[in-house]
Structures are given as structure tokens and as C-alpha cells.
N, C-alpha and C positions, 0 to 999 in steps of 0.2 A: 636729817637735814641736808647732808651732802648730796643725796640723790635728788632732793627737791631743787637744791641750788643748781645742779647740773641740768635738770629739766628746764629751769627758767633761763639758763644761759643758751640752752639749745633752741628754745622758743625764740629768744632775742635774736640769735644768729639767723634763724629761719625767716623771721620777719624782715630782718635787714637784707637777706638774699632776695626775698620776693619783692621788696621795695626797689632794690637795684634792678631787678628784671623788669618791673613796671616802668622804671625810668628808661630803660633801653627801648621798651615798646613805645613809650611816649616819644622818644627821639625818632623812631622809625615813622611814626605817624606824622610828626612835624616836619620831617625832611623828605617825605615821600615824593614831593614835586620838585625836589632839588636836582638839577642835572648831574648825572654820574654818581648819585648817591647809591650806596649799597646797603641793603638791610642788615642790621646787626642782630646778633643773638647772644643773649646772656649765657655765660658758662657757670653752671652750678655744680658743686661737688659735695658728695657726702663725707662727712667727717668720721674718722675712726671712733671718736668718742660719742658719736651720735649727732644728728642734726645735719643741716646743710648750710654751705657758705658760697658766696659768690667769689669766683676766682678770676674773672675777666670777661671779655667780650670778643666775639669774632665776627668777621664780615662773611655774609653768606654769599660767596662769589664762586662762579664756575669759569675756570680759565678757558675752557673750550667755547662756551657761550660767548665770553668776552672777545675771543679771536674772531668768531663769526660776526659779531657786532661791529668790530673794527673793519673787517673785510667788506661787509655790506655798506658801511659808511663810506669806504674809499671808492667802491664801485659806483654808488649813487652820486658822489660828488664828481667823480670823473666823467660819468655820463652827462650830468647837467652842464659841466663846463664845455665838453666837447660839442654838445648841441648849441650852446650859446655862441661858440666860436664859429662853427660851421654856418650858422644862420646869417653871420656877417659876410661870409665869402660866397654864399649860395647865390645872392642877387647878381654877382658878376658873371655867372654862367647860367642865368635863368632863360633858357631858350624857349620854355613854354610861355613865358611872359613877353618874349620877343626882345629882351634886353641882353641876351647872352652873346658870346663870341660865335657860336654855332649859327645863329641867325644871320649875323653879318657875313659869315662865310657862305652861307646858302645864297644870299643875295648877290655876292660877288660871282659865284659860279653861275648863277642865272644870267648875270651881265655878260659873262664870257660866252655863254651859249647864244645869247641874243646877238652879240657882236659877230660870232662865227656865221650866224645865219644872214647877217647883213653887214659885211665888214666896211662898206663905204658910207654907211650912215653916220654922220657927225653927232647927232643927238644920242645915238646908242653908245658911241665912244665916250661922250661926256658923262653919260649916265654910269658907264662902267668905272670911269675914273672917280667919280663921286662915291661909288660904293667902295672902291679900294681905299679911298681916303677915309671913309667911315670905319672900315675895319681896322685901319692902322690907328685911328684915334681911339677906337674902343680898346684895342690892345694896349695902347700907351696908358690909358686911364686905369685899366685893370692892373697893369704892372705897377703903376705908382700907388694904387690902393693896397695891393698885396704887400709892396715894400714898406708902406707906412704901418700896416697892420703887424708886419714882421717885427719892426722896431718897437711897436707898442707891446706886443707879446713878450719881447725880451725884457722890457722894463718891468712888466707885470711879473714875469717869471723870477727876475731878480728880487723884486719885492717879496714874493712868496717864499723864496729860498731864505731870505733874511728872517722872515717869520718862522720858518721851519727850524732854523738854527737856533733861534731864541727859545722856542719851545722845547727843543731837544736838550738844551742846556738847563732848562727848568726841570725836565724829567730826570736828568742826571743828578741834579741837586736834591730833588725829592727822594731819589733812590738812596742817596747818602743819608738823608735825615731819617728815612724809614729804617734803614739798617742800624743806625745809631739808637733810635728809640726802642726798637725791638731788642737789641742787645742789652739795653738797660731795663728790660721788662716792662716798657711802657706801651700803651695802646697806640698803634699807628694807623688806625682806620681812617681817620680824617685825612691824613697825609696820603693814603692810598686812594681815596676819593678824589683828591686833588690831581693826583697823577693820572687817574683814569679819565678825568675831564680834559687834561692836556692831551692824552693820547687820542681821545676822540676828535679833538681839534686837529691834531697831526693827520689823522686818517682822512679828514676832509680836504687836505692839501697834497697829500702824497700817500701812495699805497704803502702801508707798513704791515709788518708782522711782528709779533711779540712771543717771547718764550722765557722761561726761568732757567738759568744755568745751574750747574752743579753746586754752586755756593749759595743758591737761593736768590741771586740778584736778577733783576729784569734786564732782558736784552731787547732792543728794538732794531729791527732791520728794515731798510728802505733802499730802493734803487739798486738792489743787488749788493749792498754793502752794509756794514753795521753802523747805524746812526748813534745808538746809545748802548753802552755796556757798563753796567754798574753806575759809578759816579763820573764816567768819562763820556763826553759827547763829541762826536765828529762834526765838522762844519762842511756844508755843501757849497758848491758854487756852480754858476750856469753862465754860458756864453754861447755865441753863435759859432758853428764850425766854419773853418776857413773855406772860401770858395775855390 
């Protein structure tokens, strides 16, 4: 009888373990389209007395792939933003379309050449003055437009920095919660998914690199300095350099 009882108990534990593993598989399928979700893997362990039991779950993540992912996200976002900003400045210097400063300069120099060839012609002088006035007007308009865009970019940059600081604080808070949960033997996979989603959002706003320190805590570096270290987050600021 004891042997039969042990067999029944082992069979019960095995069914429970397989049911747990199926639950993890079901979660993977359900969450497969969730942003930043990382596949889970059920951890099964053989018992010394026979049978198998579920002892937990782990995230199937690769830190090197994650780093490349964040780097690619940063590069892509940077390229898109640079293209958008340059496309607004480009028309100011569009000499191909005839609206750039170079075109106005060419016309002014042509006027000087025409005046040199016929210095006593009043019409040529008036034409030269009109071209000089056109160049000055275009330079003033371009300078005003660039100054306006400069102020707008500063405002946008300050808004983005505010978002970065907020996300950095959230990452630091999640670092604290993850460390606490794992110290208590709890599964922190969902917290790690939330942190990965935040890191992906950060990478679209600023170039970041991440690594795990000697104590197992996540460190986030950006702009040549440490943005997050463990449960501590630094705050960035942005302003225009003095003229």
C-alpha cells in the first residue's frame, strides 16, 4: 500500500506540474502580441522521492539581443526625427527650386556684372538695388524662421526631457519592486516586462545603453552619464547655450 500511495502522489504531482506548464504556454499564446512581452518557460524539477514538480517560471530573455533592440530603436528614432527637422529647414536653402539664399546671391552678382558693363544706366542700377533688397529680405525671413524654429525646438526638447525624467523614475521604481519581489521568492516577470516597455519608450527619445551591475541591478546610461542605477534616477535638464 505505501508504494501504491507514493505512486498516486507522484502521479498527482506530475499532473499538477504539467497543468502548470500548460498554463504558462497558454499565457505565452495569449500575450504573444503584447508589446515588450517576453516568453515564459515553466521550470520543472525531479523530486528525490520520484515524480516531478513545478518550481517556478523564467523569462526567456537574452540581454545581448535586448541591447541590440534598444540600440536599433534609438538609431531609428534619431534618424526619423533628424529627417523631419531638416525637411523644415531645407526649403530655406532650396536653390534648386529657386527659393534659396544662393539664388538671390547669384542674381545680385549678375546685377553687379550688368552694372559694371553699363555704369551710367539708371534702369540697371534700380534693378541691382531691387536684387539687393530681395537678398536682404530673404535673409531676414530665413533668420526669423530659424530663430522661431530654435525656440520651438527648445520647447519640444524640454517637454521630451520631462518625459525622459518621468520614465526614468518609473524604471527606478520598477527596479526596486523587482528586487523586492525576487528577494521574497516571487515571480517578477510581469514587472520586468513593464520595465522593458519603459526602456523601449526611453530608447525612442534618447540613446540609452543598459547593463546589470555586480549586485544584479539594472543600470541605464544616457548622454554620457548614468540615468538610472538601481532604485535611483537622475533628472536631466536642457537649455540653450549662451551666445
